[in-house]
PQR file of N, CA, C, O and H, with PARSE charges and radii, in Angstrom:
ATOM      1  N   MET A   1      44.591 -42.705 -46.269 -0.4000 1.5000
ATOM      2  CA  MET A   1      45.283 -42.585 -47.538 -0.0000 2.0000
ATOM      3  C   MET A   1      46.464 -41.637 -47.353  0.5500 1.7000
ATOM      4  O   MET A   1      46.314 -40.534 -46.828 -0.5500 1.4000
ATOM      5  N   ALA A   2      47.600 -42.068 -47.778 -0.4000 1.5000
ATOM      6  CA  ALA A   2      48.790 -41.232 -47.700 -0.0000 2.0000
ATOM      7  C   ALA A   2      48.754 -40.174 -48.789  0.5500 1.7000
ATOM      8  O   ALA A   2      48.082 -40.334 -49.809 -0.5500 1.4000
ATOM      9  H   ALA A   2      47.722 -42.964 -48.204  0.4000 1.0000
ATOM     10  N   PHE A   3      49.486 -39.089 -48.560 -0.4000 1.5000
ATOM     11  CA  PHE A   3      49.530 -37.997 -49.530 -0.0000 2.0000
ATOM     12  C   PHE A   3      50.084 -38.517 -50.854  0.5500 1.7000
ATOM     13  O   PHE A   3      51.169 -39.098 -50.888 -0.5500 1.4000
ATOM     14  H   PHE A   3      50.032 -38.959 -47.732  0.4000 1.0000
ATOM     15  N   GLY A   4      49.354 -38.314 -51.930 -0.4000 1.5000
ATOM     16  CA  GLY A   4      49.806 -38.717 -53.255 -0.0000 2.0000
ATOM     17  C   GLY A   4      49.796 -40.219 -53.493  0.5500 1.7000
ATOM     18  O   GLY A   4      50.420 -40.708 -54.435 -0.5500 1.4000
ATOM     19  H   GLY A   4      48.473 -37.842 -51.902  0.4000 1.0000
ATOM     20  N   GLU A   5      49.085 -40.951 -52.636 -0.4000 1.5000
ATOM     21  CA  GLU A   5      49.100 -42.409 -52.719 -0.0000 2.0000
ATOM     22  C   GLU A   5      48.631 -42.937 -54.078  0.5500 1.7000
ATOM     23  O   GLU A   5      49.188 -43.908 -54.591 -0.5500 1.4000
ATOM     24  H   GLU A   5      48.578 -40.554 -51.871  0.4000 1.0000
ATOM     25  N   ASN A   6      47.618 -42.308 -54.654 -0.4000 1.5000
ATOM     26  CA  ASN A   6      47.110 -42.826 -55.915 -0.0000 2.0000
ATOM     27  C   ASN A   6      47.935 -42.352 -57.108  0.5500 1.7000
ATOM     28  O   ASN A   6      47.521 -42.557 -58.249 -0.5500 1.4000
ATOM     29  H   ASN A   6      47.166 -41.520 -54.237  0.4000 1.0000
ATOM     30  N   CYS A   7      49.074 -41.732 -56.884 -0.4000 1.5000
ATOM     31  CA  CYS A   7      49.976 -41.362 -57.972 -0.0000 2.0000
ATOM     32  C   CYS A   7      51.157 -42.325 -58.048  0.5500 1.7000
ATOM     33  O   CYS A   7      52.067 -42.117 -58.850 -0.5500 1.4000
ATOM     34  H   CYS A   7      49.411 -41.565 -55.957  0.4000 1.0000
ATOM     35  N   ARG A   8      51.158 -43.347 -57.249 -0.4000 1.5000
ATOM     36  CA  ARG A   8      52.258 -44.310 -57.265 -0.0000 2.0000
ATOM     37  C   ARG A   8      51.826 -45.538 -58.044  0.5500 1.7000
ATOM     38  O   ARG A   8      50.999 -46.325 -57.583 -0.5500 1.4000
ATOM     39  H   ARG A   8      50.419 -43.516 -56.598  0.4000 1.0000
ATOM     40  N   ARG A   9      52.384 -45.688 -59.204 -0.4000 1.5000
ATOM     41  CA  ARG A   9      52.095 -46.865 -60.023 -0.0000 2.0000
ATOM     42  C   ARG A   9      53.407 -47.546 -60.356  0.5500 1.7000
ATOM     43  O   ARG A   9      54.464 -46.916 -60.333 -0.5500 1.4000
ATOM     44  H   ARG A   9      53.056 -45.049 -59.579  0.4000 1.0000
ATOM     45  N   HIS A  10      53.342 -48.810 -60.660 -0.4000 1.5000
ATOM     46  CA  HIS A  10      54.548 -49.581 -60.942 -0.0000 2.0000
ATOM     47  C   HIS A  10      55.286 -49.092 -62.185  0.5500 1.7000
ATOM     48  O   HIS A  10      56.489 -49.319 -62.313 -0.5500 1.4000
ATOM     49  H   HIS A  10      52.484 -49.322 -60.679  0.4000 1.0000
ATOM     50  N   ASP A  11      54.589 -48.430 -63.097 -0.4000 1.5000
ATOM     51  CA  ASP A  11      55.249 -47.961 -64.315 -0.0000 2.0000
ATOM     52  C   ASP A  11      55.729 -46.511 -64.212  0.5500 1.7000
ATOM     53  O   ASP A  11      56.211 -45.943 -65.192 -0.5500 1.4000
ATOM     54  H   ASP A  11      53.612 -48.245 -62.993  0.4000 1.0000
ATOM     55  N   GLY A  12      55.596 -45.911 -63.015 -0.4000 1.5000
ATOM     56  CA  GLY A  12      56.080 -44.553 -62.815 -0.0000 2.0000
ATOM     57  C   GLY A  12      55.111 -43.475 -63.243  0.5500 1.7000
ATOM     58  O   GLY A  12      55.404 -42.290 -63.084 -0.5500 1.4000
ATOM     59  H   GLY A  12      55.204 -46.373 -62.219  0.4000 1.0000
ATOM     60  N   GLY A  13      53.960 -43.856 -63.784 -0.4000 1.5000
ATOM     61  CA  GLY A  13      52.974 -42.875 -64.213 -0.0000 2.0000
ATOM     62  C   GLY A  13      52.171 -42.349 -63.040  0.5500 1.7000
ATOM     63  O   GLY A  13      52.338 -42.798 -61.906 -0.5500 1.4000
ATOM     64  H   GLY A  13      53.722 -44.819 -63.913  0.4000 1.0000
ATOM     65  N   CYS A  14      51.317 -41.413 -63.315 -0.4000 1.5000
ATOM     66  CA  CYS A  14      50.495 -40.820 -62.265 -0.0000 2.0000
ATOM     67  C   CYS A  14      49.070 -40.661 -62.768  0.5500 1.7000
ATOM     68  O   CYS A  14      48.838 -40.129 -63.854 -0.5500 1.4000
ATOM     69  H   CYS A  14      51.181 -41.048 -64.236  0.4000 1.0000
ATOM     70  N   VAL A  15      48.132 -41.120 -61.983 -0.4000 1.5000
ATOM     71  CA  VAL A  15      46.719 -40.944 -62.300 -0.0000 2.0000
ATOM     72  C   VAL A  15      46.218 -39.818 -61.414  0.5500 1.7000
ATOM     73  O   VAL A  15      46.183 -39.969 -60.193 -0.5500 1.4000
ATOM     74  H   VAL A  15      48.320 -41.553 -61.101  0.4000 1.0000
ATOM     75  N   PRO A  16      45.825 -38.682 -62.008 -0.5600 1.5000
ATOM     76  CA  PRO A  16      45.378 -37.558 -61.175  0.2800 2.0000
ATOM     77  C   PRO A  16      44.085 -37.881 -60.449  0.5500 1.7000
ATOM     78  O   PRO A  16      43.249 -38.637 -60.943 -0.5500 1.4000
ATOM     79  N   ARG A  17      43.934 -37.292 -59.263 -0.4000 1.5000
ATOM     80  CA  ARG A  17      42.720 -37.484 -58.476 -0.0000 2.0000
ATOM     81  C   ARG A  17      41.592 -36.637 -59.039  0.5500 1.7000
ATOM     82  O   ARG A  17      41.806 -35.775 -59.891 -0.5500 1.4000
ATOM     83  H   ARG A  17      44.613 -36.678 -58.861  0.4000 1.0000
ATOM     84  N   GLU A  18      40.411 -36.893 -58.556 -0.4000 1.5000
ATOM     85  CA  GLU A  18      39.234 -36.134 -58.965 -0.0000 2.0000
ATOM     86  C   GLU A  18      39.415 -34.666 -58.589  0.5500 1.7000
ATOM     87  O   GLU A  18      39.873 -34.363 -57.487 -0.5500 1.4000
ATOM     88  H   GLU A  18      40.238 -37.593 -57.863  0.4000 1.0000
ATOM     89  N   PRO A  19      39.061 -33.754 -59.491 -0.5600 1.5000
ATOM     90  CA  PRO A  19      39.219 -32.322 -59.191  0.2800 2.0000
ATOM     91  C   PRO A  19      38.444 -31.870 -57.951  0.5500 1.7000
ATOM     92  O   PRO A  19      38.932 -31.036 -57.188 -0.5500 1.4000
ATOM     93  N   ALA A  20      37.239 -32.416 -57.744 -0.4000 1.5000
ATOM     94  CA  ALA A  20      36.446 -32.018 -56.581 -0.0000 2.0000
ATOM     95  C   ALA A  20      37.142 -32.435 -55.282  0.5500 1.7000
ATOM     96  O   ALA A  20      37.114 -31.698 -54.297 -0.5500 1.4000
ATOM     97  H   ALA A  20      36.843 -33.094 -58.364  0.4000 1.0000
ATOM     98  N   LEU A  21      37.758 -33.600 -55.283 -0.4000 1.5000
ATOM     99  CA  LEU A  21      38.479 -34.065 -54.097 -0.0000 2.0000
ATOM    100  C   LEU A  21      39.700 -33.192 -53.837  0.5500 1.7000
ATOM    101  O   LEU A  21      39.986 -32.836 -52.694 -0.5500 1.4000
ATOM    102  H   LEU A  21      37.781 -34.199 -56.083  0.4000 1.0000
ATOM    103  N   ARG A  22      40.413 -32.853 -54.895 -0.4000 1.5000
ATOM    104  CA  ARG A  22      41.589 -31.991 -54.745 -0.0000 2.0000
ATOM    105  C   ARG A  22      41.183 -30.617 -54.222  0.5500 1.7000
ATOM    106  O   ARG A  22      41.875 -30.045 -53.379 -0.5500 1.4000
ATOM    107  H   ARG A  22      40.182 -33.143 -55.823  0.4000 1.0000
ATOM    108  N   LEU A  23      40.063 -30.082 -54.717 -0.4000 1.5000
ATOM    109  CA  LEU A  23      39.573 -28.789 -54.258 -0.0000 2.0000
ATOM    110  C   LEU A  23      39.193 -28.852 -52.780  0.5500 1.7000
ATOM    111  O   LEU A  23      39.517 -27.945 -52.013 -0.5500 1.4000
ATOM    112  H   LEU A  23      39.501 -30.546 -55.401  0.4000 1.0000
ATOM    113  N   ALA A  24      38.513 -29.911 -52.386 -0.4000 1.5000
ATOM    114  CA  ALA A  24      38.116 -30.058 -50.987 -0.0000 2.0000
ATOM    115  C   ALA A  24      39.341 -30.159 -50.082  0.5500 1.7000
ATOM    116  O   ALA A  24      39.375 -29.541 -49.018 -0.5500 1.4000
ATOM    117  H   ALA A  24      38.250 -30.648 -53.008  0.4000 1.0000
ATOM    118  N   GLN A  25      40.344 -30.928 -50.490 -0.4000 1.5000
ATOM    119  CA  GLN A  25      41.557 -31.062 -49.689 -0.0000 2.0000
ATOM    120  C   GLN A  25      42.295 -29.731 -49.576  0.5500 1.7000
ATOM    121  O   GLN A  25      42.792 -29.386 -48.504 -0.5500 1.4000
ATOM    122  H   GLN A  25      40.318 -31.430 -51.355  0.4000 1.0000
ATOM    123  N   ALA A  26      42.367 -28.990 -50.664 -0.4000 1.5000
ATOM    124  CA  ALA A  26      43.042 -27.691 -50.650 -0.0000 2.0000
ATOM    125  C   ALA A  26      42.292 -26.700 -49.763  0.5500 1.7000
ATOM    126  O   ALA A  26      42.913 -25.904 -49.058 -0.5500 1.4000
ATOM    127  H   ALA A  26      41.963 -29.270 -51.534  0.4000 1.0000
ATOM    128  N   THR A  27      40.967 -26.745 -49.796 -0.4000 1.5000
ATOM    129  CA  THR A  27      40.165 -25.849 -48.971 -0.0000 2.0000
ATOM    130  C   THR A  27      40.357 -26.143 -47.490  0.5500 1.7000
ATOM    131  O   THR A  27      40.549 -25.228 -46.690 -0.5500 1.4000
ATOM    132  H   THR A  27      40.463 -27.391 -50.369  0.4000 1.0000
ATOM    133  N   VAL A  28      40.306 -27.411 -47.131 -0.4000 1.5000
ATOM    134  CA  VAL A  28      40.509 -27.799 -45.730 -0.0000 2.0000
ATOM    135  C   VAL A  28      41.911 -27.396 -45.276  0.5500 1.7000
ATOM    136  O   VAL A  28      42.078 -26.877 -44.172 -0.5500 1.4000
ATOM    137  H   VAL A  28      40.150 -28.154 -47.781  0.4000 1.0000
ATOM    138  N   PHE A  29      42.910 -27.627 -46.111 -0.4000 1.5000
ATOM    139  CA  PHE A  29      44.283 -27.262 -45.771 -0.0000 2.0000
ATOM    140  C   PHE A  29      44.397 -25.756 -45.540  0.5500 1.7000
ATOM    141  O   PHE A  29      45.033 -25.324 -44.578 -0.5500 1.4000
ATOM    142  H   PHE A  29      42.774 -28.048 -47.008  0.4000 1.0000
ATOM    143  N   ALA A  30      43.787 -24.955 -46.411 -0.4000 1.5000
ATOM    144  CA  ALA A  30      43.865 -23.499 -46.282 -0.0000 2.0000
ATOM    145  C   ALA A  30      43.176 -23.019 -45.004  0.5500 1.7000
ATOM    146  O   ALA A  30      43.692 -22.136 -44.319 -0.5500 1.4000
ATOM    147  H   ALA A  30      43.270 -25.305 -47.193  0.4000 1.0000
ATOM    148  N   VAL A  31      42.028 -23.588 -44.685 -0.4000 1.5000
ATOM    149  CA  VAL A  31      41.301 -23.189 -43.470 -0.0000 2.0000
ATOM    150  C   VAL A  31      42.108 -23.558 -42.229  0.5500 1.7000
ATOM    151  O   VAL A  31      42.212 -22.758 -41.299 -0.5500 1.4000
ATOM    152  H   VAL A  31      41.609 -24.305 -45.242  0.4000 1.0000
ATOM    153  N   VAL A  32      42.671 -24.749 -42.207 -0.4000 1.5000
ATOM    154  CA  VAL A  32      43.475 -25.166 -41.058 -0.0000 2.0000
ATOM    155  C   VAL A  32      44.690 -24.254 -40.902  0.5500 1.7000
ATOM    156  O   VAL A  32      45.010 -23.839 -39.789 -0.5500 1.4000
ATOM    157  H   VAL A  32      42.586 -25.398 -42.962  0.4000 1.0000
ATOM    158  N   CYS A  33      45.363 -23.940 -41.999 -0.4000 1.5000
ATOM    159  CA  CYS A  33      46.521 -23.041 -41.933 -0.0000 2.0000
ATOM    160  C   CYS A  33      46.124 -21.674 -41.399  0.5500 1.7000
ATOM    161  O   CYS A  33      46.828 -21.098 -40.570 -0.5500 1.4000
ATOM    162  H   CYS A  33      45.103 -24.277 -42.904  0.4000 1.0000
ATOM    163  N   LEU A  34      45.006 -21.160 -41.869 -0.4000 1.5000
ATOM    164  CA  LEU A  34      44.536 -19.858 -41.427 -0.0000 2.0000
ATOM    165  C   LEU A  34      44.249 -19.861 -39.924  0.5500 1.7000
ATOM    166  O   LEU A  34      44.640 -18.934 -39.214 -0.5500 1.4000
ATOM    167  H   LEU A  34      44.434 -21.629 -42.542  0.4000 1.0000
ATOM    168  N   LEU A  35      43.568 -20.898 -39.443 -0.4000 1.5000
ATOM    169  CA  LEU A  35      43.236 -20.974 -38.025 -0.0000 2.0000
ATOM    170  C   LEU A  35      44.475 -21.158 -37.155  0.5500 1.7000
ATOM    171  O   LEU A  35      44.568 -20.564 -36.080 -0.5500 1.4000
ATOM    172  H   LEU A  35      43.250 -21.651 -40.019  0.4000 1.0000
ATOM    173  N   VAL A  36      45.414 -21.962 -37.600 -0.4000 1.5000
ATOM    174  CA  VAL A  36      46.644 -22.164 -36.837 -0.0000 2.0000
ATOM    175  C   VAL A  36      47.454 -20.873 -36.772  0.5500 1.7000
ATOM    176  O   VAL A  36      48.018 -20.541 -35.729 -0.5500 1.4000
ATOM    177  H   VAL A  36      45.338 -22.444 -38.473  0.4000 1.0000
ATOM    178  N   THR A  37      47.509 -20.152 -37.876 -0.4000 1.5000
ATOM    179  CA  THR A  37      48.236 -18.890 -37.911 -0.0000 2.0000
ATOM    180  C   THR A  37      47.588 -17.858 -36.985  0.5500 1.7000
ATOM    181  O   THR A  37      48.279 -17.169 -36.235 -0.5500 1.4000
ATOM    182  H   THR A  37      47.050 -20.421 -38.723  0.4000 1.0000
ATOM    183  N   ALA A  38      46.271 -17.759 -37.043 -0.4000 1.5000
ATOM    184  CA  ALA A  38      45.566 -16.810 -36.171 -0.0000 2.0000
ATOM    185  C   ALA A  38      45.733 -17.204 -34.707  0.5500 1.7000
ATOM    186  O   ALA A  38      45.916 -16.339 -33.850 -0.5500 1.4000
ATOM    187  H   ALA A  38      45.710 -18.319 -37.653  0.4000 1.0000
ATOM    188  N   GLY A  39      45.671 -18.493 -34.416 -0.4000 1.5000
ATOM    189  CA  GLY A  39      45.868 -18.963 -33.041 -0.0000 2.0000
ATOM    190  C   GLY A  39      47.282 -18.691 -32.549  0.5500 1.7000
ATOM    191  O   GLY A  39      47.481 -18.300 -31.399 -0.5500 1.4000
ATOM    192  H   GLY A  39      45.522 -19.195 -35.112  0.4000 1.0000
ATOM    193  N   GLY A  40      48.251 -18.895 -33.413 -0.4000 1.5000
ATOM    194  CA  GLY A  40      49.641 -18.597 -33.050 -0.0000 2.0000
ATOM    195  C   GLY A  40      49.836 -17.119 -32.796  0.5500 1.7000
ATOM    196  O   GLY A  40      50.599 -16.733 -31.911 -0.5500 1.4000
ATOM    197  H   GLY A  40      48.089 -19.212 -34.347  0.4000 1.0000
ATOM    198  N   HIS A  41      49.161 -16.298 -33.557 -0.4000 1.5000
ATOM    199  CA  HIS A  41      49.240 -14.844 -33.372 -0.0000 2.0000
ATOM    200  C   HIS A  41      48.733 -14.467 -31.985  0.5500 1.7000
ATOM    201  O   HIS A  41      49.350 -13.653 -31.297 -0.5500 1.4000
ATOM    202  H   HIS A  41      48.541 -16.612 -34.276  0.4000 1.0000
ATOM    203  N   LEU A  42      47.619 -15.051 -31.577 -0.4000 1.5000
ATOM    204  CA  LEU A  42      47.089 -14.791 -30.238 -0.0000 2.0000
ATOM    205  C   LEU A  42      48.006 -15.350 -29.160  0.5500 1.7000
ATOM    206  O   LEU A  42      48.189 -14.730 -28.113 -0.5500 1.4000
ATOM    207  H   LEU A  42      47.119 -15.712 -32.136  0.4000 1.0000
ATOM    208  N   PHE A  43      48.578 -16.512 -29.414 -0.4000 1.5000
ATOM    209  CA  PHE A  43      49.432 -17.180 -28.430 -0.0000 2.0000
ATOM    210  C   PHE A  43      50.654 -16.341 -28.080  0.5500 1.7000
ATOM    211  O   PHE A  43      51.086 -16.341 -26.928 -0.5500 1.4000
ATOM    212  H   PHE A  43      48.430 -17.016 -30.265  0.4000 1.0000
ATOM    213  N   VAL A  44      51.211 -15.636 -29.034 -0.4000 1.5000
ATOM    214  CA  VAL A  44      52.409 -14.833 -28.759 -0.0000 2.0000
ATOM    215  C   VAL A  44      52.064 -13.418 -28.300  0.5500 1.7000
ATOM    216  O   VAL A  44      52.945 -12.564 -28.205 -0.5500 1.4000
ATOM    217  H   VAL A  44      50.859 -15.636 -29.970  0.4000 1.0000
ATOM    218  N   GLY A  45      50.782 -13.168 -28.013 -0.4000 1.5000
ATOM    219  CA  GLY A  45      50.400 -11.903 -27.435 -0.0000 2.0000
ATOM    220  C   GLY A  45      49.868 -10.875 -28.417  0.5500 1.7000
ATOM    221  O   GLY A  45      49.690  -9.713 -28.053 -0.5500 1.4000
ATOM    222  H   GLY A  45      50.067 -13.862 -28.090  0.4000 1.0000
ATOM    223  N   GLY A  46      49.615 -11.271 -29.635 -0.4000 1.5000
ATOM    224  CA  GLY A  46      49.064 -10.339 -30.624 -0.0000 2.0000
ATOM    225  C   GLY A  46      47.584 -10.116 -30.391  0.5500 1.7000
ATOM    226  O   GLY A  46      46.932 -10.866 -29.664 -0.5500 1.4000
ATOM    227  H   GLY A  46      49.760 -12.215 -29.931  0.4000 1.0000
ATOM    228  N   ALA A  47      47.073  -9.089 -31.011 -0.4000 1.5000
ATOM    229  CA  ALA A  47      45.644  -8.792 -30.902 -0.0000 2.0000
ATOM    230  C   ALA A  47      44.858  -9.806 -31.733  0.5500 1.7000
ATOM    231  O   ALA A  47      45.383 -10.430 -32.655 -0.5500 1.4000
ATOM    232  H   ALA A  47      47.603  -8.480 -31.601  0.4000 1.0000
ATOM    233  N   ALA A  48      43.595  -9.945 -31.377 -0.4000 1.5000
ATOM    234  CA  ALA A  48      42.723 -10.828 -32.148 -0.0000 2.0000
ATOM    235  C   ALA A  48      42.594 -10.301 -33.570  0.5500 1.7000
ATOM    236  O   ALA A  48      42.525  -9.091 -33.786 -0.5500 1.4000
ATOM    237  H   ALA A  48      43.168  -9.438 -30.627  0.4000 1.0000
ATOM    238  N   VAL A  49      42.564 -11.195 -34.520 -0.4000 1.5000
ATOM    239  CA  VAL A  49      42.454 -10.805 -35.928 -0.0000 2.0000
ATOM    240  C   VAL A  49      40.971 -10.702 -36.265  0.5500 1.7000
ATOM    241  O   VAL A  49      40.239 -11.681 -36.118 -0.5500 1.4000
ATOM    242  H   VAL A  49      42.620 -12.178 -34.344  0.4000 1.0000
ATOM    243  N   PRO A  50      40.515  -9.534 -36.714 -0.5600 1.5000
ATOM    244  CA  PRO A  50      39.095  -9.414 -37.071  0.2800 2.0000
ATOM    245  C   PRO A  50      38.747 -10.313 -38.254  0.5500 1.7000
ATOM    246  O   PRO A  50      39.544 -10.470 -39.178 -0.5500 1.4000
ATOM    247  N   VAL A  51      37.566 -10.895 -38.220 -0.4000 1.5000
ATOM    248  CA  VAL A  51      37.146 -11.803 -39.286 -0.0000 2.0000
ATOM    249  C   VAL A  51      37.149 -11.087 -40.643  0.5500 1.7000
ATOM    250  O   VAL A  51      37.526 -11.682 -41.653 -0.5500 1.4000
ATOM    251  H   VAL A  51      36.918 -10.767 -37.469  0.4000 1.0000
ATOM    252  N   GLY A  52      36.739  -9.838 -40.673 -0.4000 1.5000
ATOM    253  CA  GLY A  52      36.715  -9.077 -41.919 -0.0000 2.0000
ATOM    254  C   GLY A  52      38.091  -8.926 -42.533  0.5500 1.7000
ATOM    255  O   GLY A  52      38.221  -8.867 -43.755 -0.5500 1.4000
ATOM    256  H   GLY A  52      36.433  -9.355 -39.853  0.4000 1.0000
ATOM    257  N   ALA A  53      39.125  -8.862 -41.699 -0.4000 1.5000
ATOM    258  CA  ALA A  53      40.490  -8.708 -42.202 -0.0000 2.0000
ATOM    259  C   ALA A  53      40.970  -9.993 -42.878  0.5500 1.7000
ATOM    260  O   ALA A  53      41.813  -9.952 -43.774 -0.5500 1.4000
ATOM    261  H   ALA A  53      39.020  -8.910 -40.706  0.4000 1.0000
ATOM    262  N   ILE A  54      40.435 -11.118 -42.449 -0.4000 1.5000
ATOM    263  CA  ILE A  54      40.845 -12.402 -43.022 -0.0000 2.0000
ATOM    264  C   ILE A  54      40.369 -12.509 -44.460  0.5500 1.7000
ATOM    265  O   ILE A  54      41.091 -13.024 -45.315 -0.5500 1.4000
ATOM    266  H   ILE A  54      39.750 -11.152 -41.721  0.4000 1.0000
ATOM    267  N   PHE A  55      39.171 -12.032 -44.736 -0.4000 1.5000
ATOM    268  CA  PHE A  55      38.580 -12.174 -46.062 -0.0000 2.0000
ATOM    269  C   PHE A  55      38.739 -10.940 -46.930  0.5500 1.7000
ATOM    270  O   PHE A  55      38.191 -10.879 -48.031 -0.5500 1.4000
ATOM    271  H   PHE A  55      38.585 -11.613 -44.042  0.4000 1.0000
ATOM    272  N   ALA A  56      39.474  -9.968 -46.451 -0.4000 1.5000
ATOM    273  CA  ALA A  56      39.656  -8.729 -47.227 -0.0000 2.0000
ATOM    274  C   ALA A  56      40.746  -8.893 -48.262  0.5500 1.7000
ATOM    275  O   ALA A  56      41.038  -7.956 -49.006 -0.5500 1.4000
ATOM    276  H   ALA A  56      39.919 -10.017 -45.557  0.4000 1.0000
TER
END
């Protein structure tokens, strides 16, 4: 499914997705961003980020 696929209708309207699905997608996106950022930090020679600092 493409991003926003179910918001494309012939009359220009938008049918919102289920809130639980939107929450799950946002959560996965946030976790992936966090991991990529932490990995990039290590890649450029930074210190490891403590897990407690992530959730503080």
